[in-house]
C-alpha positions in Angstrom: 51.6 37.3 19.6 52.7 39.4 16.8 50.5 39.7 13.8 51.8 39.9 10.2 49.3 40.9 7.7 49.7 41.5 3.5 47.4 44.7 4.5 50.0 46.8 6.6 53.1 45.3 4.4 54.9 44.4 7.3 55.9 41.2 5.3 59.3 41.4 3.3 59.1 42.6 0.0 60.0 39.5 -2.0 56.9 37.7 0.1 54.6 40.1 -1.9 56.3 39.8 -5.3 56.5 36.2 -5.3 54.4 34.7 -2.3 54.4 31.1 -3.4 58.2 31.1 -3.5 58.4 33.0 -0.3 55.5 33.1 2.0 54.2 29.3 1.8 57.9 28.0 2.5 59.1 30.8 4.8 58.4 28.8 8.1 59.6 25.3 8.8 57.6 22.7 10.5 54.5 24.7 11.2 52.6 27.8 10.0 49.7 29.6 11.6 47.4 31.9 9.4 44.5 33.7 9.8 41.9 34.9 7.3 40.5 38.5 7.0 37.5 37.5 5.6 34.5 36.4 7.3 32.8 35.1 3.9 32.2 31.7 4.5 32.7 30.5 0.5 36.1 32.1 0.5 37.1 30.5 4.0 36.2 27.0 2.5 37.9 27.8 -0.5 41.2 28.8 1.2 40.7 25.0 3.2 40.4 23.5 -0.6 43.4 25.4 -1.5 45.8 24.6 1.0 44.9 20.8 0.5 45.4 20.6 -3.1 48.4 22.7 -3.1 50.9 22.6 0.0 53.8 20.6 0.6 52.4 19.2 4.1 55.5 16.8 4.0 57.4 20.1 4.8 55.0 22.6 6.4 52.0 21.7 8.7 49.1 24.4 8.8 46.6 25.9 11.4 43.9 27.9 9.7 42.0 29.9 12.1 38.7 31.8 10.4 35.4 33.3 11.2 32.5 34.0 9.3 29.2 36.1 9.2 26.2 34.0 9.9 26.3 30.6 7.6 24.9 27.4 7.9 27.5 24.9 6.7 26.2 21.1 5.7 28.8 18.3 5.5 29.8 16.7 1.9 27.0 14.1 1.9 23.8 16.0 3.5 20.8 17.0 2.6 20.2 20.8 3.2 16.2 20.1 3.4 16.6 17.8 5.9 19.1 19.6 8.0 17.7 23.0 8.1 15.1 25.7 7.9 15.7 27.1 4.3 12.9 29.4 4.3 14.2 31.1 7.3 17.7 31.4 6.1 16.4 33.2 2.7 14.3 35.5 5.6 17.5 36.1 7.6 19.7 36.5 4.7 21.8 33.6 6.3 24.3 32.0 3.9 24.1 28.3 3.1 27.0 26.2 2.0 28.6 22.5 1.6 32.2 21.7 2.8 34.1 19.1 1.3 34.4 17.1 4.5 31.7 14.9 6.0 30.3 15.2 9.4 27.0 17.1 10.7 25.7 20.7 10.0 26.8 23.7 11.9 25.9 27.4 12.4 28.7 30.0 12.1 28.9 33.5 12.9 31.4 36.0 14.7 30.7 34.2 17.7 32.2 31.1 16.5 35.6 30.6 15.7 37.0 27.7 13.5 40.1 25.9 13.3 41.5 23.9 10.8 44.6 21.5 11.1 46.4 20.6 8.2 48.9 17.6 8.0 49.8 14.7 5.9 47.5 11.4 5.6 49.9 9.7 7.6 50.5 12.3 10.4 46.6 13.0 10.7 45.5 12.8 14.5 42.5 14.9 15.2 42.4 13.6 18.7 45.9 15.3 19.1 44.3 18.2 17.7 41.3 18.5 20.0 43.7 17.9 23.0 45.9 21.1 21.9 42.7 23.3 21.9 41.8 21.9 25.5 45.4 22.6 26.6 45.2 25.9 25.3 41.7 26.6 27.1 43.0 25.3 30.3 46.3 27.5 30.2 43.8 30.7 29.4 41.4 29.8 32.0 42.7 26.9 34.6 39.1 26.5 36.1 37.4 25.8 32.9 35.8 22.4 32.8 36.8 21.1 29.2 37.5 17.7 27.9 37.4 15.9 24.6 34.9 12.9 24.2 35.7 9.7 22.5 33.0 11.0 19.8 35.7 13.7 19.0 33.4 16.6 20.7 35.0 19.1 23.0 32.3 19.3 26.3 32.0 22.2 28.9 31.0 21.0 32.1 30.7 17.5 31.0 27.4 18.2 29.2 27.3 20.9 26.7 29.1 20.8 23.3 31.2 23.9 22.7 33.1 22.0 19.6 32.2 19.7 16.9 34.4 17.8 14.4 34.7 17.0 10.8 37.6 15.8 8.3 38.9 15.3 5.0 41.3 12.7 4.0 42.9 12.9 0.8 45.3 10.6 -1.0 48.4 12.2 0.8 46.7 15.2 2.4 44.4 15.9 5.1 42.7 18.4 7.1 40.6 18.3 10.4 38.5 21.1 11.0 36.6 22.1 14.2 34.4 24.9 15.8 34.7 26.5 19.1 31.4 28.3 20.4 32.3 31.6 21.7 29.5 33.7 21.8 27.2 32.6 19.0 23.3 33.6 18.7 22.0 30.2 20.2 18.9 31.7 19.6 19.4 31.7 15.9 21.5 28.5 15.8 18.4 26.6 17.4 15.9 28.0 14.9 18.0 27.8 11.6 19.0 24.1 12.2 15.5 22.8 12.9 14.0 21.4 9.5 10.2 22.0 9.0 9.9 19.7 6.2 7.8 16.8 6.5 7.6 13.5 4.6 11.2 13.9 3.4 13.2 10.3 3.3 17.0 10.4 2.4 19.8 8.4 3.1 22.1 11.4 3.3 24.0 11.5 6.7 22.2 12.9 9.4 23.2 15.6 12.1 23.3 14.6 15.7 21.5 17.2 17.9 23.5 18.4 21.2 22.9 20.7 24.2 25.3 23.6 23.3 26.7 26.4 25.4 29.0 29.1 24.5 32.0 29.7 26.5 31.8 33.4 27.2 28.7 32.3 29.1 31.1 30.6 31.8 33.4 33.1 31.4 32.2 36.6 30.0 35.9 37.9 30.4 37.2 35.9 27.5 37.4 37.2 24.0 37.7 35.7 20.6 41.4 37.1 19.9 42.0 36.0 23.4 41.2 32.3 22.5 42.6 32.8 19.1 46.0 33.9 20.6 46.0 30.9 23.1 45.3 28.2 20.6 48.0 29.5 18.0 50.4 30.1 20.9 49.9 26.4 21.6 50.5 25.1 18.5 53.8 27.2 17.8 55.0 25.4 21.1 54.0 22.2 19.9 55.7 22.5 16.7 58.5 25.1 17.7 58.1 27.7 15.5 57.5 31.7 16.3 54.9 32.5 17.8 53.0 34.9 15.1 49.8 34.6 13.1 49.9 35.4 9.4 46.8 37.2 8.1 46.0 36.4 4.5 43.4 37.7 2.4 41.5 34.9 0.7 40.8 37.1 -2.5 44.5 37.5 -3.4 44.9 35.5 -6.2 48.7 36.5 -6.1 49.1 34.6 -2.9 46.4 31.8 -3.4 46.6 31.2 -7.6 42.8 30.2 -8.7 41.2 30.6 -5.5 38.5 32.7 -7.2 37.6 29.7 -8.9 37.1 27.4 -6.4 35.2 30.2 -4.4 32.6 30.7 -7.2 32.2 26.8 -7.4 31.2 26.5 -3.9 28.8 29.3 -4.2 26.9 27.2 -7.3 23.5 25.9 -6.7 24.8 22.5 -8.5 27.2 22.3 -5.4 25.4 23.4 -2.6 22.1 21.7 -3.8 23.0 19.6 -6.3 25.3 17.3 -4.4 22.6 16.2 -2.4 21.6 12.3 -2.1 19.0 11.2 -3.7 15.8 11.6 -1.5 11.9 11.6 -1.8 9.3 13.7 -0.7 5.9 12.1 0.4 3.4 14.6 2.2 0.0 15.7 2.3 -0.5 19.5 1.6 -3.5 20.5 3.9 -5.1 23.5 1.8 -7.5 25.5 3.3 -10.0 26.3 0.4 -13.1 28.3 1.1 -15.0 26.5 3.9 -12.9 23.2 3.9 -9.7 21.8 4.1 -8.2 19.7 1.1 -5.8 17.3 1.5 -3.5 16.8 -1.7 -0.9 14.1 -1.5 2.1 15.1 -3.4 5.3 12.3 -3.7 8.4 13.3 -5.6 11.7 11.8 -6.1 14.7 14.1 -6.3 18.0 13.2 -7.8 21.2 15.8 -8.0 18.6 18.4 -6.5 16.1 17.9 -9.6 12.7 16.8 -9.2 12.9 13.2 -11.3 9.5 11.8 -10.6 6.0 14.0 -9.5 3.0 12.9 -8.5 0.3 15.3 -7.6 -2.9 13.6 -6.3 -5.6 16.2 -6.9 -9.5 16.0 -6.6 -11.3 15.1 -9.9 -12.2 18.1 -11.4 -10.3 20.7 -9.3 -8.1 22.1 -12.1 -8.3 21.2 -16.0 -6.5 18.1 -17.1 -4.3 19.9 -19.2 -3.4 22.3 -16.7 -2.5 19.7 -14.5 -0.5 17.5 -16.7 1.5 20.8 -18.0 2.4 21.2 -14.0 3.6 17.9 -13.4 5.6 17.7 -16.6 7.1 21.3 -16.0 8.2 20.1 -12.6 9.5 16.8 -13.5 13.5 17.6 -14.3 13.3 21.4 -12.7 15.3 22.2 -9.6 13.7 21.4 -6.4 13.9 25.2 -5.9 11.4 28.0 -4.7 12.4 30.3 -7.4 12.6 28.1 -10.2 9.2 26.7 -9.3 7.7 30.2 -8.7 9.2 31.2 -12.5 7.8 27.9 -13.6 4.1 28.5 -12.3 4.3 31.9 -13.4 4.6 30.9 -16.9 2.2 28.0 -16.9 -0.3 30.7 -15.7 -0.7 32.0 -19.4 -2.4 28.6 -19.8 -5.1 29.1 -17.4 -8.3 30.2 -18.5 -9.1 33.6 -17.1 -11.7 32.2 -14.3 -11.4 33.6 -11.0 -12.5 30.4 -9.0 -10.0 28.8 -11.2 -6.9 31.1 -10.8 -7.9 31.1 -6.8 -7.4 27.0 -6.9 -4.0 27.4 -9.1 -2.5 29.8 -6.9 -3.1 28.3 -3.7 -1.8 24.6 -5.1 1.3 26.6 -6.2 1.9 28.4 -3.6 1.8 25.2 -1.4 4.2 23.4 -3.5 6.7 26.0 -3.5 6.4 25.9 0.5 7.5 22.5 0.1 10.9 23.7 -1.2 
């Protein structure tokens, strides 16, 4: 497998000068590209760019990419329902929302991502998955891998090693899938377990499954071997040269407008604000002095912002004015720990300088922030 790269200047000079005219149209029938970036937002932006700009009637594309630790949710999913956001923040794991449907997945460098681009008419995810299985079998004939009717790939007939999602545009389409090679399964199971209680949503829920890494089955495998095997199988199918072209997702000369696509995918409005409307109805069990106080909280959240907020506090627990200011300030604000922390810090100036009152206020605010 020959690797071509922008970085090492192996391309013809005309490609560097006019990538739009030369690079994308250089190979007819099919093209295999691989990202040199491990940034989830940049790689998702490449998917958007290819879908929006390439003439897939003339050229189908296989895009290979890997990410540093990240949780990626589907277009119509609720992050509070799908993962442990506090743990993501603690571990500095990125959260991204893709433009395709499907469920939530955990990515790290032990996970390979494959995106098959075609016209909508030629879209066929079962054939793509069969191609992946064929590549795995060619590499290791003894592997027991097969595609299911749900478009998953199973190892040993029970462990999921690949999940599928897709975006179908008016004329273009893509199907992307994962391949678990050597991912951190402990982190995977931890971050994909939501601790949030009392959350009701019509968002698309993920379907849990038992997973296993390919490298557990065969430690002699490497990610590079798998990428090469899949690229080779793709090249044979499309009768193209057996090489992978490396691309830099931050290169505006190659991908005009890619920076704006990347920035949009990182915004709070996209990652959280696109969440379908949901409600939170829960009871805060707050330990105060020698007793446990039950505080009922009911909120409606739309576009990631609190639309309705009710906090059922015991009478006289907070001054009425302070309580009403808290509810008023929360209404319309982001369902977000950072924004709520800033908000309650500002409201603290309204709180009388009374030690017991400050203690009660802090306890309530800490619990409210923990909800998010």
